[in-house]
N, C-alpha and C positions, 0 to 999 in steps of 0.2 A: 632692583624692583621690576624694571622693564624685562630683564632677562628671565626673572621668575615667571612673569605673565606669559612670555613667549613659550616657555617650557610647558606651562599648564595648558596653553592653547593647543600646542602640538599634541599633547597627550589626549586631549579631548577629541581632536580630529581623528587620531589613530583609533581610539575606542569606537567612535562613530562609524568609521569605515569597516572595522571588524564586525560590528553589529549588523551593518547593512549586508555585508557578504554572507554572514551566517543566515540571515533572513532569506536571502535570495536562494541559497542552497536548500534550505528547509522547504521552500516553496516548490522547488523542482522535485525533491524527493516525494513530497506530498502528492504532486501531480501524477508522478509515475505509479505511486502505490495505489491511487484511486483507479487507474486504468489497468485492470487485470486481464484484459483480452489479449494484448500483444505488446511487445516492445522491440526495439531494434538493438542488435549487437553488431556493430560494423555495418556490413551490407546485407546480413542474413536476418530475415524475419523469423523469429522463434516464438513459440507459444509460451506465455508467461508462467503457465502452470507446470508444463512438462519440461521446459528448457531444452527441448529436443530439436536439433537442426533438421531441416528437410532431408529426407533420404535415410535417416536413422529411425529404427522402429523401437519404441519404448518397450521395456521388458514386459510390462503388463498389458501390452496392446493386444486387441483381439486378432486372431489369425485371419488372413484373407479367406474369403469363401472359396472352397475348392471348386475347380471346374466340374461341370456335370459329367457323370460317368459316360463312357462310350456306349453307344446304342448296342443292344444285344444283336449278335450276328450268327447266322447259321448258314451252312451250305446244303442246298438241296441237290442231290445227284440222281441221275436216271441211267439205268443200264439197259442193254439189249436192243435198243433202237439203232437207227432211227426208223420211225413209222411215219408214212406220208400223211396220216391223219392225226393219230394220237399225239405225236411229238409236236406237231404244229398247234394243236389245241392247248397243250401245256405251255408252249412258248407264248402264245397269245395271253394266257392267264398271267404269266409272269410279267409280261409287258404292261399289264394294267396297273401294276404297283411300282413299276420301274425296278423290279427285282431281276437278278441274274442267277443262272444255275449252270451245272456242269453235266454234260451228256457223254457217257462212256459208250461208244458205238461199236457195233459188230461189223467187221469189214464186208462180209458178203451180203449184208443188208444195206450197205452203202452203195456197192457197185452191182448188186444183184437186182432181180426183178420182183422178188417176192414182196418186199415192203416198199420198193421204189423209193429208197431213202437218199439217193444222191442229191436231188434238189432240196431235200429237207435238211441235209447237213449244211448246205449253203444258207438256208433259211435260219437255222440256229445261229450260225456264225454272224450273218448279216444283222441279226437282232441283238448282237452283243453278248451272246452266251458262249460258254466254253465247251470245247470238245476234247475228249481223251480217248485212249485206246482201250478196248475191252476184249479184243481177240477177233480172229477172222471167221472161224466156223462156230464158235461158242460150244464146241464139243471137246475141247482139250483143257485139262487142268494142269496148271504150271508146277505142281508139286510131284507130278508123276510122268510127264511127257518127256520125250527126248529133246536134246538141244536143238536138233533140226526142226522138230515140230514147233518148239517155242519160237524160234527165229521166224518161221513161216507165219505163225499167228500174229506176231507183232509187226513184222515188216510189211506184210500184205495189207494189214489194216491201215498202217500209216500211208501206204501208197494209195489205197482207196480214198482216204480222206483228202490227200493232197491232189488227187486227180479232180476232185470236186471243188476244192478250195486251195488253189495254188499258193505255195509258200506259207501255209498256215503253220505256226510254230507249235508243234506238239510237245507237251511237257509232262503229261500225266498218263498213267496207266492203272487200270483196275483189273486184276486177274479174275478170270471166270470163277464164280463161287467163292472168291476170296482166297483160293488155294494157290500158294506159291512157297517155295523153299526160301530160307533165309539167305542162302548163297546166291540164289537168283535175284533176290531183292537187291543185294549188295552190288551185283554186277550189272544191274539194269541202267540203261541210259535215261530212264524215266523215273519220276517220283511215283511211288506205289501208294495209291489212295484207297484206304479201307473205309470203315464207317463205325459209328458207335450208337446209331439209332436205326433200327430195322423196321420199316413199315409193314413188312410181311405181306405186302400187297399181292404177291404171287399165290399166297394161300387163299385169298379172297377175290381172285380174279374172275371177271366175266367179260364177254366179248359182245359185239353187236349181234343181234338175233338170239340172244340168250332166252331161255325158257323160264328164267327166274322171274318171280313176281316183283312188283315195284318194292314191296315191303322187304323181300329177300335181298334185292339189290341195295336198298338203303342200309340194311343190316351189315352187308359186306363193306360198303363205303364207310360206315360208322366205325367198323373195326379197324380199318386202315388209318382213319383219322385219329382214333384213340391211341393206336400203337405209336404214332408220331408225337401227339401232343402230350401224352403222359410221360414221355421220356426226354423230350427235347429240352435243351438248356443252351445258354450262351456258349458258342464254339462247337456245337454239334455238327457232325456230318451225317446226313440222313440218306438212307438207301431206298430208292424206289425204282420202278420199271415203267418206261414210257410206251409200252406196247399193249397195255390193257385199257379197255374202256373204263373199268372200275377205278383205275389209277388216275385217269383224266378227271373223273368226277370227284375223286377224293382230293386231288391236288387243288382244285378250285376252293374247296372248303378249308384245307390246310393253310393255303396262302392267306385267306381271309382271316383265319384265327391267328396266325403268326403276326400279321400286320396289326390286328387289334391288340395283341399282347406286347406290342412294341419291338418286335423282331424285324431285322432287316435280312432278307434272303440274298446271299451273294454267291459267287462262284467259289470253287475250292481255292483257286489262286488268290482271290480277294481275301478269303478267310485266313489262309495260312501264310500269305506273303510269298517270298521267294523260296519255294521248296527245293530240296536238295535231291538230285538224282541218286538212286540207290538207297533211298530212305523210305520207310513205311510210315504212313500217317493214318491215325484212326479218328482224330478230332484235333481241334486247335490246341 
């Protein structure tokens, strides 16, 4: 009788313990199921809805916002200077915006007295702009001259520049008129820089003391500006000449327009990066 009572008591205790354990587990599960924001798995906190550990991207996740596109950049280039007045005017306009440009200079205008360009070359370089070779006399085309003439035009211009700006590293050359043979491009120690936007400012040029009326001057300036702005795009290399008063006036307007349209004006080397000697470039 006593043994039977003990057995029944032990069974009762076991059933009671099982019931309590079951209730305790159900409580824990109910608590976790009510909290849908987060739960822990080991030491890693995961989202209860996605079950995705940190660092893993869900398949249906929205892509990251791409970085903004690079700012539009163009290279403004000037041939045939330096001019002791016009070139400085253009440099000062560029400096207003923090822009830089490239000036392809004529050697006998650097070391000669006509344009008194020696000090201006230093002014250009000191203001952070770039200088390249355009030839010494501006009378020789590199697709039809002799080798000796070509050597003279290039080397004498380099010498004239270095006499004014010692140890300046010359990397770029623009042939007069853009004329040069492929063979001479390939054997050049400089990168050959052409253009893909022509301002045609030489067709609309005027100088101080012009007899043109203000309306006629404006018409010519507007034509230069339109030639540039209607053709420019990201990566363009623009051709101008820094010896004309009309170009100086047009440049001020072009820079204002480019800036307003989100362009940054940079030197050729800034636009193209590390150019390769013996290679011809028209744009980026």
